[in-house]
N, C-alpha and C positions, 0 to 999 in steps of 0.2 A: 525561245520562240521557235515554232515549227518552220522548217524550210519550205518555201513555196516550190511546188513541182513545176518543171518546165513544160512547155507545150508539147515537146517531143515525148517526154515521159508520160504525159497524160494520154497522148495518142497511142503509145505502146500499151498502156494499161487498158484503154478502150478496145484495142484490137484483141487483147487477151480475153476480155469480157465477151466480145463478139464470137470468138472461137468457142467459148463456153456456152453461149446461147445456142449456137449451131449444134453443138454436141447435145445440149438439153432437148432441143426440138427433135433431133434424130433418134436419140436413145429413149426418150419418153414423150412421144407425140401427144399434144393436147387432145383431150377427148373430143371425138367428132372430126378430127383432121385426118385427111387421107394423104397419100404420098405426093399428090399434086400441091396441096397446101404447104407441106413441109419443104418440097423442092422450091416453091416460089419464095417462101419466107427466107429460107437459107441462102438462096441466090441473091435476094435483096440485101441481106446482111453482108455477104461477100462483097457486093458492089459498094456498100457503105464503107467497108473497111478500105477498099482500094481507093475510093474517092477521098477519104480522109488522109490516106498516106500520100496521095498525089495532088492534094489541094493546092490551088493557086496561092501565091504568097499572101494576097490580101485576105484570104480566108483562113490562114494559119494563125488563129488566135483563140483564146480561151472562150470568148463569147460565141464564136461559131461552133466550137467543139461542144459547148453545152447543149446546143440543139441536137447534135448527133448523139450525144449521151442520152438525152431524153428520148429520142426515137428508138434507140436500142432497148432501153429499159422500160418503155411504156407497158408492154405486155407483162413483164415480170413484176412491175409495181401494182398492176391492176387486176391480174388474174390470180387464180389459186390452182392447186393441184400438183401432181407429181413433177411436171415439167418445171414449174416455178420453184418448188422445193429443191429439186436437183440443181437448178441454176444457182440459187443462193448458197447452197452448201458448197458447190464447186468454187464459187467466187471466194468464199471464206477460206477454203483449203488453199487457194492460190494466193492468199494474202492481199487480195485486191480490196481496197478500202471503200467500196461503194456501200451505201446504206439503203436498206429497204424501208420505204416510207409507206405509211397508211394515210393517204391524203384525206380519206373519208373520216378517219378517226380525228385528225387535226381539225377538220371542219366541225364535226360533232362536238368536240371539246370546246371550241371557240363559240359555238352556238349560232353562227351566222356564216353566210356565203359572202365573200368580200370582193368579188369581181366577176366579170364575164367569163374568164377562163375557168374559175371554180364553178360557176353556174353551169357551164357547158359540161364540165367534168362530172358533176353530180347528176345532171340530166342523163348523160350517157351511161353512168355506172349504177344508177338507182336500182333497177330491177336485177341486173347481173350480180351486184354486190350481195344482195340477200340470197340469191340462188346459189352462190359459191361459198356462202358463209362468212363473208366479210362484215356483214351487218345483220342485226336481228330485225324482226318485224317492227319493233318499237323504234329502233334507230332509223329504219327506212321511213317510217312515218315522220320522224323528226326532220329528216333530210327533205322529205316532200314538203313539209311545212316551211322549211327554210327557203326552198325554191319559190314557194308562193310569196313569201315576204320579200325576197329579193326582186322577183318579177314585179310586184306591186310598187316597189320603190323606184324601179326603172321607168315606170309609166309617167 
């Protein structure tokens, strides 16, 4: 049976991932980003790291940490390009066991949207995903149809 990692170990791992994210943004800025964008995002990441390291005792738990992990990884899970590829390669080299997910692929394989969070995610990603090559035109049409089905069921 695999040993569960402690909260402290997970925070240390997240801090390493944050450092890699900052390095990725600085060495390989996303297309269309200028130095102000990079400075703002990297300063936010530095603040996230400090806030997690100095979190109040009531927030020093895995449930809270999952929100921070999600915040750090959102761009790298949803975007494509040199920044993203560099980030995942460096995480792998560092032996950090975070996994890249393709949420759109999971939704497509399932054939339906299963909640408001997924609905909002697909809505936000629909156009961008095709533009960056995460989905094909056919898959985009399928996702669009799933949005319609989900929305009609919510009424």
